[in-house]
N, C-alpha and C positions, 0 to 999 in steps of 0.2 A: 504493499499500500503506500503511497507517497505522501509526502510530508506535505501539509497545507501552509498555506502563505503564514498563518499567524505562529504555527510551529517553526518555520524556518527564521522567522524575524525572534520568535521567542530565543531560540538557539544563539543568536545573536548578541541578544540581552543577556544569557546565562553566561556567557563568554566575560562579561563584565561584571556580573552578579552571580557567582556560582551557586549562591543560596536561594535564588529565584525559583518559584515554582508556577507551573501552569495548570489550572482547572477549567475544562471544557464545561461550559453551563448549558443547561437544557436547550437553549434557544440558538446554540450554536456560538454564541461570543465564548471568550477566554477570558477566566478572571487570572490576573498576573499578582503574585504576592512576591514582596522581597522583605523578608525579616532583618531586623538590625539596621535599618537604615539611619546612619549618624544625622543629629542636628546641630545645627551651630548654638553657641551659647546665646541666651536670651528666652529659649523654649522652656516649657515645664518639663520636658525630658530632654534625655540626652540622646535618645534613639528612639525609631517607631518602626512598627510594621506598615508598609506601604502597600497598598492594593490599589490597582486600577484595572480597567474592562479594555480589552480589544473587541470592538463591537462587532456584530454582523455587519457585514460587508466591509470589513476592515481588507485594505488599507485604502481604499477609496472613502470609507466613512474614518473619521479621526477618532481617536480616543478623546474622552472629555471627562473631566473631573476626578478625582482621586480619594482614596480614604486613607486615615491613618489610625493605628492605635499605639498608645492609648490616646484618648481625648487631650488636645493640646491647647493651652493658653500661653500667653507670652508672660514674662515675668512679672508680677503685678496681679495677676488674675485676667486679663482682658484677653476674651476669645479673639482669634484671628478674624479679619474681614473675609465675607463670602465665605463663609465656613459654619456648619451646623453639627452639633454633637448628636450621637445616636441615630444616624442615618441608616437606613437599612441599604445595603449593597444589592441592586437589581439581581434577580434569580438565585438569590442565596438566601441563607439564614442569619447571614452577620450583618453586623452594625459595625459602625465606625464613625469616626471624625470625618465628615465629609467637606471636601474643600470645592469649590463651585470655580473650576480653574479650567479655561478652555484655549485652544489656539485660536489665535487672530483669525477673523474672516480672511479666507482666502490664503493663508500662509500654509496651511498643510499640503503637502504634494505626495500623493500615494507613489509615486515614482522614486522620489527622494528620501520621504520619511519612514520610520518603521518605529518599533516599540522602544528602542534606546533613545530615538528622538524624543517619544514622549516621557521616557523615563527622566531625562535631562528638564524638560518642562517641569515636571513635578518637582525636582531637585530645586530648581529656579524658585519656584513659588516657597518651597521650605526654607530658603536661603534669606527671605524677606520678611523682617518682624513687623508684621501690619495685620 
């Protein structure tokens, strides 16, 4: 059986993040989990488990949003902008701290971007204390 595009792109991500895991969801999307993602100082935790979805129609359909555990706040207790605690991850029984983080309109290119690119977008958001 041949490798799907999600699996092929996940294998590239796994080269950079050997602890990453991929779970096929009932609707055909893929849930990617990266444990022990380090955070910069200023967050309420030093590391998180990062989760995001490769949606149906990936890579023409871009990944959108991500979740972390545990729920985060900035030092002082402020909840990050555009995020929500205890938000269910679609097609799973899991909840996490949801970040409404999106690829800028028209900036995702299915021929150039992959799961590694989306992982970098998630890391960029987690580097911003707001």
